[in-house]
C-alpha positions as CSV (number, residue, x, y, z in Angstrom):
1,M,20.8,1.9,16.8
2,A,23.7,4.1,15.0
3,I,22.9,5.7,11.6
4,T,25.1,4.9,9.0
5,A,25.0,6.6,5.5
6,I,23.8,4.5,2.7
7,S,23.8,4.8,-0.8
8,F,21.3,3.1,-3.2
9,P,22.5,1.6,-6.6
10,S,21.8,3.4,-9.8
11,W,18.3,1.9,-11.3
12,S,18.4,-0.7,-13.9
13,R,15.9,-3.0,-15.6
14,D,16.8,-5.6,-12.8
15,E,16.6,-3.5,-9.9
16,K,13.2,-1.8,-9.8
17,L,13.2,-0.9,-6.1
18,N,14.9,-0.3,-2.8
19,V,14.0,-0.4,0.7
20,K,15.4,0.9,3.8
21,V,14.1,-0.3,7.3
22,L,13.9,2.8,9.8
23,Y,13.9,1.6,13.3
24,T,12.2,4.2,15.8
25,G,11.6,2.1,18.8
26,T,12.0,-1.4,20.4
27,I,10.1,-3.0,23.5
28,S,10.4,-6.6,24.8
29,P,7.1,-7.6,26.1
30,P,6.6,-11.3,27.5
31,E,5.9,-13.7,24.6
32,A,2.4,-14.4,26.0
33,E,1.2,-10.4,25.3
34,T,2.0,-11.2,21.5
35,I,0.1,-14.5,21.0
36,K,-2.5,-16.9,22.4
37,G,-0.8,-19.4,24.5
38,G,2.8,-17.6,24.7
39,S,5.1,-17.9,27.6
40,W,4.8,-15.4,30.5
41,F,8.5,-16.2,31.2
42,K,10.2,-15.6,27.7
43,K,10.6,-12.1,26.2
44,F,9.8,-11.4,22.7
45,S,11.8,-8.6,20.8
46,M,9.5,-6.2,19.0
47,V,10.3,-3.0,17.0
48,H,8.6,-0.1,15.6
49,P,9.7,0.5,12.2
50,A,9.0,2.7,8.9
51,F,9.9,1.3,5.5
52,F,11.5,3.8,3.0
53,I,10.8,2.7,-0.4
54,Q,12.5,4.1,-3.3
55,H,11.0,3.2,-7.0
56,P,12.0,4.9,-10.0
57,K,8.8,6.5,-10.2
58,G,8.8,7.8,-6.6
59,T,9.6,7.5,-2.9
60,F,7.3,6.8,-0.3
61,L,7.2,5.7,3.6
62,F,5.3,2.7,4.4
63,D,4.3,3.6,8.2
64,T,6.1,6.4,10.3
65,G,6.9,4.2,13.4
66,L,7.5,6.5,16.5
67,G,8.1,10.3,16.0
68,H,9.6,13.1,17.6
69,S,6.9,13.9,19.8
70,I,6.0,10.4,21.0
71,K,6.7,11.2,24.8
72,A,4.2,14.1,24.9
73,Q,1.7,12.3,22.5
74,V,1.3,9.1,25.0
75,K,-0.1,11.5,27.8
76,D,-2.9,11.7,25.8
77,M,-3.8,7.9,26.3
78,V,-5.9,6.6,29.2
79,W,-3.8,5.4,32.1
80,W,-4.6,1.6,31.5
81,A,-3.1,1.8,28.0
82,R,0.1,3.3,28.7
83,P,1.9,0.1,29.6
84,A,1.9,-0.7,25.9
85,T,4.2,2.5,25.6
86,K,7.0,1.2,27.5
87,F,9.4,1.3,24.4
88,I,12.9,2.2,23.9
89,Q,12.8,5.2,21.6
90,K,15.3,5.5,18.9
91,E,15.7,8.1,16.1
92,S,12.7,9.0,14.4
93,A,12.2,8.3,10.8
94,A,12.6,11.9,9.9
95,D,15.7,12.4,11.6
96,Q,17.2,9.3,10.1
97,L,15.8,10.1,6.4
98,K,17.6,13.4,7.1
99,A,20.9,12.0,8.2
100,L,20.8,10.1,5.0
101,G,19.9,12.7,2.5
102,L,16.7,11.1,1.6
103,K,13.0,12.4,1.3
104,A,9.7,10.6,1.1
105,D,7.3,12.1,-1.5
106,R,4.3,10.6,0.2
107,I,3.4,8.5,3.3
108,I,1.3,5.4,2.9
109,L,-0.2,4.0,6.3
110,S,-0.8,0.3,7.2
111,H,-3.4,1.7,9.4
112,A,-3.3,4.8,11.5
113,H,-2.7,3.5,15.2
114,F,0.0,5.5,17.0
115,D,2.8,3.2,16.8
116,H,2.7,3.4,12.8
117,S,1.5,7.3,12.7
118,S,3.2,8.8,15.4
119,G,5.7,10.5,13.1
120,L,3.3,12.0,10.7
121,I,3.6,15.3,12.4
122,D,7.3,15.4,11.8
123,F,6.4,15.7,8.0
124,P,4.6,18.4,7.7
125,G,2.7,18.8,4.1
126,V,3.6,15.4,3.0
127,P,0.4,13.8,1.7
128,V,-0.3,10.8,3.7
129,E,-2.5,8.2,2.0
130,V,-5.3,5.7,3.8
131,L,-8.4,4.1,2.8
132,P,-11.6,6.0,3.2
133,Q,-12.7,3.7,5.9
134,E,-9.5,4.4,7.8
135,L,-9.7,8.1,8.0
136,D,-13.6,7.7,9.2
137,F,-12.4,5.2,11.7
138,L,-10.1,8.0,13.1
139,K,-12.7,10.3,13.9
140,T,-14.9,7.7,16.1
141,K,-14.4,7.0,19.7
142,N,-13.9,3.3,18.9
143,A,-10.4,4.3,17.5
144,S,-9.2,5.4,21.1
145,P,-7.1,4.6,22.8
146,A,-4.8,3.6,20.0
147,I,-5.3,6.9,18.0
148,F,-3.5,10.4,18.9
149,P,-5.2,13.9,18.8
150,S,-1.9,14.9,17.0
151,L,-3.3,13.0,13.9
152,F,-5.6,16.0,13.5
153,N,-2.8,18.6,13.3
154,D,-3.7,20.8,10.2
155,Q,-0.2,20.3,8.8
156,I,-1.1,16.8,8.1
157,V,-2.5,16.5,4.7
158,W,-4.7,13.5,4.6
159,Q,-5.7,11.9,1.1
160,T,-7.7,8.8,0.4
161,Y,-7.4,6.2,-2.1
162,T,-9.4,3.3,-3.1
163,L,-8.5,-0.3,-4.2
164,E,-9.6,-1.7,-7.5
165,N,-11.8,-4.7,-7.7
166,K,-9.1,-6.6,-8.8
167,S,-7.9,-9.7,-6.9
168,Y,-4.5,-10.3,-5.9
169,E,-3.0,-13.5,-4.2
170,G,-6.5,-14.4,-3.2
171,Y,-7.4,-10.7,-1.8
172,A,-10.3,-9.5,-3.6
173,N,-9.1,-5.7,-3.9
174,S,-5.8,-4.4,-4.7
175,R,-3.8,-1.5,-5.8
176,D,-0.7,-1.5,-8.1
177,I,1.0,1.6,-6.9
178,F,3.1,2.3,-9.6
179,G,1.4,0.1,-12.1
180,D,4.5,-2.4,-12.7
181,G,3.6,-5.0,-10.4
182,S,6.4,-4.4,-7.9
183,L,4.5,-2.8,-5.1
184,I,0.9,-4.0,-4.5
185,L,-1.6,-2.9,-1.7
186,V,-4.2,-5.2,-0.5
187,G,-7.0,-4.8,2.0
188,M,-6.7,-6.6,5.3
189,P,-9.4,-5.4,7.3
190,G,-9.7,-6.4,11.1
191,H,-6.8,-4.8,13.1
192,S,-8.6,-1.6,11.8
193,P,-11.4,-0.8,9.0
194,G,-8.9,0.2,6.7
195,S,-6.0,-1.8,7.4
196,V,-3.8,-2.6,4.1
197,G,-0.9,-5.0,3.4
198,L,2.0,-4.3,1.0
199,F,3.3,-7.2,-1.4
200,I,7.0,-6.2,-2.4
201,N,7.8,-8.0,-5.7
202,L,11.7,-8.1,-6.4
203,A,13.1,-8.1,-9.8
204,S,15.2,-11.2,-8.5
205,G,12.0,-13.1,-7.8
206,K,12.1,-12.6,-4.1
207,R,9.1,-11.3,-2.5
208,A,8.0,-10.2,0.6
209,F,4.6,-9.2,2.3
210,L,4.3,-6.4,5.0
211,V,1.2,-7.4,7.1
212,G,1.0,-4.6,9.6
213,D,-0.5,-5.4,12.9
214,T,-2.7,-8.8,11.9
215,V,-0.2,-10.4,14.0
216,W,2.5,-9.2,15.9
217,N,4.2,-12.4,16.2
218,S,4.9,-14.8,13.0
219,D,4.2,-17.7,15.0
220,G,0.6,-16.5,15.0
221,I,0.5,-17.3,11.0
222,T,2.4,-20.7,11.5
223,K,0.1,-21.7,14.3
224,G,-3.0,-20.1,13.1
225,L,-3.2,-18.2,16.3
226,P,-4.6,-14.7,17.4
227,K,-2.9,-12.4,20.0
228,F,-3.3,-12.5,23.6
229,W,-7.1,-11.9,24.4
230,I,-6.0,-8.6,26.6
231,S,-3.9,-7.7,23.5
232,S,-6.5,-8.4,21.0
233,K,-9.2,-6.3,23.1
234,F,-7.0,-3.4,22.9
235,A,-5.6,-3.5,19.5
236,D,-8.0,-5.4,17.1
237,N,-11.0,-3.5,16.0
238,K,-12.6,-6.7,14.9
239,P,-10.9,-9.9,16.2
240,D,-12.9,-12.4,14.2
241,E,-12.2,-10.5,11.0
242,V,-8.4,-10.7,12.4
243,M,-8.6,-14.3,12.6
244,T,-10.0,-14.6,9.2
245,R,-6.9,-12.6,8.0
246,I,-4.7,-14.9,10.1
247,L,-5.9,-18.0,8.4
248,E,-5.7,-16.4,4.8
249,L,-1.8,-15.7,5.8
250,Q,-1.4,-19.3,6.8
251,A,-2.6,-20.6,3.6
252,L,-0.7,-18.0,1.6
253,Q,2.5,-19.0,3.3
254,K,1.6,-22.9,2.5
255,K,1.1,-21.8,-1.0
256,Y,4.4,-20.0,-1.3
257,P,7.1,-21.2,1.3
258,D,9.5,-18.7,0.0
259,L,7.4,-15.8,0.4
260,L,8.6,-13.5,3.4
261,I,5.9,-12.6,5.5
262,V,6.6,-9.6,7.6
263,P,4.5,-8.6,10.6
264,S,5.5,-4.8,11.4
265,H,6.4,-5.7,15.1
266,D,8.3,-8.7,15.0
267,A,12.1,-7.8,15.3
268,K,13.2,-11.5,13.8
269,A,11.0,-11.0,10.6
270,V,11.7,-7.4,10.0
271,G,15.4,-8.4,10.4
272,A,15.1,-11.0,7.7
273,F,13.4,-8.8,5.6
274,E,16.2,-6.2,5.9
275,E,18.8,-9.0,5.3
276,M,16.7,-9.8,2.3
277,M,16.9,-6.3,0.8
278,N,20.5,-5.8,1.7
279,R,21.4,-8.6,-0.2
280,N,19.0,-7.8,-3.2
């Protein structure tokens, strides 16, 4: 994907934030690998994005996607997990931000699996925020094979935060990042212990919900279906909890038909989100 310079509009009361999707890789597995009952003869377009979010009070990346060192990093994976890394690599989030003249004050991870955190080492010294249970999970053998040793590089500045005991759209715990209701984190444990989702509420009234890897395929929400069982065994820490999260998303979508729910790897959903932001 060619990188073109962008300029964000000046801030006003009606435009609290802007988001730039940074595509760092693509992969096209059979649909059956992404959802229970999917076709083995139909390809499903998946992406590895990072989301650069610019708010009047600060900037941050929500995930990093694939970083500079991804090819070296995947060598640390056990042999049977390496097929999951047969992606087409694009420019890293760090390189794209540099080309655009943009800088992230911090990084917030939806979760710490390699395809969301590979680029952390490209941002030495930039604080990386996760829930305490996610940081603890990183250090256990249960986190393998989706966690790379490079995450323990001494240049990565890990910071933990807690969610408030304050419900938001049915989620028991939340965090209003800038205190103005525009960016709300909620706990979504299951895929990993410290997985979080991010609600994005625009001044125009449009809304999106970035849900990480709770599902890979948006049809999983519509149909109430989990990932293919082998994919879930590889990727999900607690499949039963993931299924609970999927049913919550299904109910949320029924309650708010105009809410754009965005699984991180679903190319169609991420593209729709990018289009929504470009029109904002």
